[in-house]
C-alpha positions in Angstrom: -61.4 -7.4 63.8 -60.4 -5.8 60.7 -63.9 -6.0 59.7 -65.1 -4.3 62.6 -62.3 -1.3 62.3 -63.3 -0.9 58.8 -67.0 -0.4 59.6 -66.0 2.2 62.2 -63.8 4.1 59.7 -66.2 4.0 57.5 -69.0 5.6 59.5 -66.9 7.8 61.7 -68.2 11.2 60.5 -72.0 9.4 61.1 -70.8 8.7 64.5 -69.6 12.4 65.1 -73.0 13.6 63.8 -75.1 11.5 66.3 -73.1 13.2 69.4 -75.2 15.6 71.6 -72.0 17.7 71.8 -70.6 20.0 69.5 -67.4 18.5 67.8 -64.7 20.4 66.2 -61.8 18.6 64.7 -58.4 19.7 63.8 -54.9 18.5 62.6 -51.9 18.9 65.0 -51.1 22.3 62.9 -54.7 23.7 63.9 -56.5 23.1 60.3 -60.1 22.4 60.4 -60.9 19.1 59.3 -64.6 18.7 60.5 -67.3 20.2 62.6 -70.6 18.3 63.3 -74.0 19.9 63.1 -74.6 20.0 66.6 -71.7 22.4 66.8 -73.6 24.6 64.2 -76.5 24.5 66.3 -74.5 25.7 69.6 -72.4 28.4 68.0 -74.3 29.7 65.0 -71.3 29.3 62.9 -71.5 27.5 59.6 -69.1 24.7 58.9 -68.4 25.9 55.0 -67.3 29.2 56.9 -64.6 26.8 59.2 -63.6 23.8 56.8 -60.1 24.2 55.9 -59.5 27.3 58.1 -56.6 27.6 60.6 -57.8 27.7 64.3 -55.2 30.6 65.1 -56.6 32.7 62.2 -60.1 32.4 63.4 -59.0 33.4 66.7 -57.1 36.6 65.0 -60.4 37.2 63.1 -62.5 37.2 66.4 -64.7 34.3 65.6 -63.7 32.8 69.1 -61.5 34.1 71.9 -59.7 30.8 73.0 -58.8 27.8 70.9 -57.7 24.4 72.7 -55.4 23.1 69.9 -52.2 24.7 70.6 -52.4 23.7 74.5 -53.2 20.2 73.5 -50.3 20.0 71.4 -48.2 21.3 73.7 -49.1 18.9 76.7 -50.7 15.9 74.9 -53.3 16.2 77.7 -57.0 17.0 77.9 -57.8 20.8 78.0 -60.8 22.4 79.6 -61.8 26.1 78.9 -64.6 28.6 78.5 -64.5 30.0 74.9 -66.5 33.5 74.3 -68.0 33.6 70.8 -68.0 36.8 68.7 -71.7 36.9 69.2 -71.3 37.0 72.8 -72.2 33.5 73.7 -70.2 31.3 75.9 -69.5 27.6 75.4 -67.7 25.0 77.3 -64.5 23.4 75.3 -62.8 20.1 76.1 -60.0 19.3 74.0 -58.5 15.9 73.6 -55.5 14.6 71.9 -55.9 11.8 69.3 -52.9 9.4 68.5 -52.0 7.3 65.7 -50.7 3.9 65.3 -47.1 4.9 66.2 -48.7 6.7 69.2 -47.7 10.1 67.4 -50.1 12.9 67.7 -52.3 13.1 64.9 -55.8 15.0 65.7 -57.1 17.3 68.1 -60.8 16.9 68.8 -62.7 19.6 70.9 -66.1 18.6 72.5 -68.3 21.8 72.9 -71.2 22.4 75.3 -73.4 25.5 75.9 -73.0 27.1 79.4 -76.3 28.4 79.4 -77.5 24.5 79.0 -75.2 23.5 81.9 -76.6 26.3 84.2 -80.3 25.3 83.0 -79.5 21.5 83.9 -78.0 22.6 87.4 -81.1 24.7 88.0 -83.3 22.0 87.0 -81.3 19.6 89.1 -81.5 22.1 92.3 -85.3 22.3 91.5 -85.8 18.8 91.4 -83.9 18.6 94.7 -85.9 21.2 96.2 -89.0 19.3 95.7 -87.7 16.0 96.8 -86.7 17.6 100.1 -90.1 19.3 100.4 -91.9 16.1 100.0 -89.3 14.1 102.2 -89.9 16.4 105.0 -93.9 16.0 104.3 -93.4 12.4 104.2 -91.2 12.0 107.3 -93.7 14.1 109.5 -96.6 12.0 108.5 -94.7 8.5 108.9 -93.7 9.7 112.3 -97.1 10.4 113.3 -96.0 13.4 114.9 -99.2 15.3 114.6 -99.1 19.1 116.4 -101.7 18.7 119.2 -102.3 20.7 122.1 -99.6 19.6 125.0 -100.6 18.8 128.7 -98.2 21.7 130.0 -100.0 24.2 128.1 -101.5 27.3 130.0 -105.3 28.3 129.7 -104.2 31.4 127.7 -102.2 29.1 125.3 -105.2 26.4 125.1 -107.4 28.9 124.1 -105.1 30.1 121.2 -105.0 26.6 120.0 -108.6 26.0 120.0 -108.9 29.3 117.9 -106.5 27.9 115.4 -108.2 24.8 115.1 -111.4 26.3 114.6 -110.0 28.6 112.0 -108.2 25.6 110.4 -111.4 24.2 109.2 -112.0 27.1 106.8 -109.8 28.7 104.3 -109.3 31.8 105.7 -105.9 33.6 106.2 -104.4 33.2 109.2 -102.0 36.0 110.5 -99.6 34.8 113.1 -98.3 37.5 115.4 -95.6 37.3 118.1 -91.8 37.6 119.4 -89.2 35.5 117.8 -89.0 31.9 119.2 -92.8 32.2 120.4 -93.8 29.1 118.2 -95.3 30.6 115.2 -94.1 27.7 113.1 -96.1 25.2 115.6 -99.2 27.3 115.5 -99.0 27.5 111.4 -98.3 23.8 111.2 -101.2 22.9 113.8 -103.7 25.0 111.2 -102.5 22.7 108.5 -102.9 19.6 110.1 -106.4 20.3 111.1 -107.5 21.8 107.7 -109.1 20.0 104.8 -105.2 20.6 103.0 -103.9 18.3 105.8 -102.8 15.3 103.2 -101.4 18.2 101.0 -98.1 20.1 100.7 -96.8 22.5 103.7 -94.3 24.8 102.3 -92.7 27.2 104.4 -91.0 30.2 103.0 -88.7 32.7 105.3 -89.2 36.0 103.4 -86.5 37.4 105.2 -83.8 35.0 104.1 -84.2 35.0 100.2 -82.4 37.9 98.7 -84.7 40.7 97.2 -83.4 40.1 93.4 -84.5 36.3 94.0 -87.6 36.3 96.0 -90.0 37.2 92.8 -88.9 34.2 90.8 -88.8 32.1 93.9 -92.2 32.7 95.2 -93.8 33.2 91.5 -91.4 31.1 89.0 -90.5 32.5 85.6 -91.3 32.0 82.0 -88.7 30.4 79.9 -86.0 32.9 78.7 -87.3 35.3 81.0 -83.7 36.5 81.9 -80.2 36.0 80.8 -79.5 32.3 82.2 -83.1 31.4 82.5 -84.2 28.0 82.2 -85.7 27.3 78.6 -88.2 25.5 80.4 -89.1 28.0 82.8 -89.4 27.6 86.5 -92.4 26.9 88.8 -92.5 29.0 92.1 -93.3 28.1 95.8 -97.4 28.9 94.9 -97.5 26.6 92.2 -95.3 23.7 94.2 -98.1 24.3 97.0 -101.0 24.1 94.7 -103.9 22.5 96.8 -101.7 22.9 99.9 -100.8 25.6 102.2 -97.9 28.1 102.2 -96.7 29.6 105.2 -95.1 33.0 104.8 -93.0 33.3 107.8 -91.7 37.0 108.6 -93.9 38.6 106.0 -92.9 42.0 107.5 -89.5 41.5 105.9 -91.5 41.2 102.2 -90.5 44.0 99.7 -93.1 46.4 98.6 -93.1 45.1 94.9 -93.7 41.7 96.1 -96.5 42.8 98.4 -98.6 44.1 95.6 -98.1 40.6 94.0 -99.1 38.7 97.0 -102.1 40.8 97.4 -103.4 39.2 93.9 -102.8 35.7 95.0 -104.7 36.5 98.1 -107.7 38.3 95.8 -107.7 36.5 92.8 -105.9 33.0 93.5 -103.4 33.4 90.7 -99.8 34.1 90.1 -97.9 35.8 87.4 -94.4 34.2 86.5 -91.3 36.5 85.8 -91.5 37.4 82.0 -94.9 36.2 81.5 -98.1 37.9 80.9 -100.5 34.8 81.5 -101.7 34.3 84.8 -101.6 30.8 86.4 -104.1 29.7 88.6 -103.3 28.3 92.1 -105.4 26.9 95.3 -103.4 27.7 98.2 -104.3 28.4 101.7 -101.8 31.5 103.3 -100.7 31.4 106.8 -98.5 34.3 107.6 -96.4 35.1 110.5 -94.2 38.3 111.7 -92.6 39.6 114.9 -93.1 43.2 113.5 -95.9 45.8 114.3 -97.7 45.6 111.0 -99.8 48.5 111.9 -96.6 50.9 112.6 -95.2 49.3 109.4 -98.5 50.5 107.4 -97.9 53.9 109.1 -94.1 54.3 108.2 -95.0 53.1 104.6 -93.5 49.9 104.8 -96.1 47.6 104.2 -99.3 48.1 101.9 -102.2 48.7 104.0 -104.6 47.0 101.4 -102.4 44.0 102.0 -102.5 44.2 105.9 -106.4 44.3 106.1 -106.5 41.1 103.6 -104.0 39.5 106.2 -106.1 40.4 109.4 -108.7 37.9 108.7 -107.9 35.3 111.6 -105.4 37.1 113.8 -103.4 34.8 116.4 -101.4 36.8 118.9 -99.0 34.6 120.8 -97.5 35.9 124.0 -94.0 35.7 124.9 -93.0 33.2 127.4 -92.5 35.3 130.2 -96.3 36.1 130.5 -97.0 32.5 130.7 -94.3 31.1 133.0 -96.6 28.5 134.2 -95.6 26.8 131.2 -91.9 26.7 131.8 -91.8 23.4 134.1 -93.9 21.3 131.6 -91.8 22.8 128.7 -88.3 22.0 130.7 -89.6 18.4 131.5 -90.8 17.9 127.6 -87.5 19.1 126.0 -85.3 16.9 128.8 -87.4 13.7 127.9 -86.6 14.6 124.1 -82.9 15.2 124.5 -82.5 12.6 127.3 -83.7 10.1 124.6 -81.5 11.4 121.9 -78.3 11.7 123.7 -78.9 8.4 126.0 -78.4 10.6 129.3 -80.1 10.1 132.4 -80.5 13.6 133.6 -83.0 15.8 135.7 -83.3 19.4 136.9 -82.4 20.4 140.2 -85.3 22.3 142.0 -83.1 25.5 142.3 -82.4 25.6 138.7 -86.2 25.4 137.8 -86.2 28.6 140.0 -84.1 30.0 138.2 -85.8 29.3 134.9 -88.7 30.6 136.4 -87.2 34.0 137.0 -85.4 34.2 133.9 -87.2 36.6 131.3 -86.7 34.3 128.3 -86.1 36.8 125.7 -85.5 34.2 122.6 -89.1 32.6 124.2 -89.5 29.0 123.8 -86.7 28.3 121.0 -84.1 29.9 123.6 -85.4 27.4 126.4 -85.4 24.4 123.7 -81.7 25.3 122.9 -80.8 26.0 126.6 -82.0 22.4 127.7 -80.2 20.6 124.7 -77.1 22.4 125.7 -77.3 21.3 129.2 -78.0 17.9 128.7 -75.1 17.8 126.3 -72.6 19.3 128.3 -73.6 18.4 132.1 -71.5 15.6 133.6 -73.5 15.0 136.4 -77.3 13.7 136.7 -78.6 16.8 137.7 -78.6 20.3 136.1 -77.6 22.5 138.9 -77.5 26.5 138.9 -73.6 26.6 138.5 -74.3 24.8 135.2 -76.2 27.8 133.9 -74.8 30.7 132.0 -74.0 33.9 133.9 -76.8 36.0 132.9 -79.3 33.1 134.0 -77.4 32.7 137.4 -78.0 36.5 137.8 -81.7 35.8 137.6 -81.6 34.0 141.0 -80.8 37.3 142.4 -83.7 38.8 141.1 -85.9 36.1 142.3 -84.6 36.1 145.8 -85.4 40.0 146.1 -88.3 40.9 144.2 -90.9 38.4 145.7 -90.3 39.6 149.1 -90.3 43.2 147.9 -87.2 43.9 149.7 -85.6 46.1 146.7 -89.0 46.6 144.4 -91.5 47.2 147.5 -89.7 50.3 148.7 -89.6 48.9 152.5 -87.1 51.5 153.4 -84.4 48.9 154.7 -80.9 49.6 154.6 -78.6 48.2 152.0 -76.6 46.4 154.8 -79.8 44.4 156.1 -80.8 43.5 152.7 -77.5 42.3 151.8 -77.3 40.3 155.1 -80.4 38.5 154.5 -79.3 37.7 151.0 -76.2 36.1 152.5 -78.4 33.9 154.8 -80.2 32.9 152.1 -77.4 31.9 149.9 -75.7 30.1 152.9 -79.0 28.2 153.5 -79.4 26.8 150.2 -75.8 25.7 150.1 -76.4 23.8 153.3 -79.4 22.3 152.2 -77.5 21.5 148.8 -74.4 20.2 150.1 -75.7 18.6 153.6 -72.6 19.5 155.3 -70.7 22.5 156.6 -67.5 21.3 155.3 -69.0 20.8 151.7 -70.8 24.0 151.8 -68.1 26.3 153.2 -65.8 24.9 150.3 -68.6 25.5 147.6 -68.8 29.0 149.0 -65.0 29.6 149.1 -64.9 30.4 152.7 -63.5 28.5 155.8 -65.8 26.6 158.3 -65.0 28.9 161.4 -66.1 32.0 158.9 -69.3 30.0 158.0 -70.3 28.9 161.4 -69.9 32.6 162.3 -72.1 34.0 159.7 -74.7 31.3 160.5 -74.8 32.9 164.2 -75.0 36.3 163.3 
């Protein structure tokens, strides 16, 4: 055992020199005893200027602003802190006490790491996680066999749009998807990718409205090594390079800043990107699909969107109608989402006919996305086996009033009937619906909050 200890003692300096961390060794008084070569590389300080110097004196001279030695000596415990050097560089210190055979403090050893390097490592890890997430989603989508196809509940108008997307998908033409929020632009973008020659490559969605303006350039186009403070020494690839050979779906492209629009135009025209801080273009082979809920022609007129980019994007335009204009799809969509969420939440639940009528009358400002979220919420919250009108939100229940009046034209048709007559008819309809639903006068009167006598009288009137 003594032999091994002697070997270690004779080679302790060589061991310290082999470490990837910078090493700074002082005695308990703070006198510098050793610094390794990595410390010199990290800090730019020379060991010849440090050996024999007290760290307190060096701090007073402004060589660095923090020292771990006094705190370690005082607490006899490890100390962590950030140190700023005279050059302005920041490093992380981890000071540790070293005890002798009598368990007395003998030395303080401080390990030093470059803050910038730690940040670069963290950024590289995040980038790898992003790539893994992209490919994981791609593999999951392919493994489940969930190809995006036209559904049986589509209207004739929607089927025509699906056929148009599939025709264009076989080419490399840029597709521009227009429509309100929630109409299914993602669905059509995925359909175009899966019916294209690039279907086995990456499909990468980029939400142009969710990335901050000061980050969007480096996210889309990447950056060169050392392009800015804190940038990775290896640089970073952007979304277009990640999706090389595949498809990039630029959602909400109307949110893209004007400076980025010019760079995107170069991708469309020349199929190349320029990383931040670089003067060398990188060739990419990507198919662009763009989507927006904005009126791009108006944005061009207002100076918020480049006219040359606008015309570059308008190659294959798919204008997706809102759900209120294709109401015939609503029953099929309701049943589709019911089937999905019944299976997910293990609940046996159906939609009552009166509820379906309200769904048909409602305007669905959030379109298909709102309908999907509504059905999910109802499946989760409903206690019975049917979704009844009273289970709906107040704004949807209000749609039933519109449904009862407008088809007959009593309010919108200008029949000239009095308000009293209109309300009497409405009251009769409500009473009849209650009787049909509950099957007895007692239950209907209870549901309507009136007594049996009143209900009988209103039925006779």
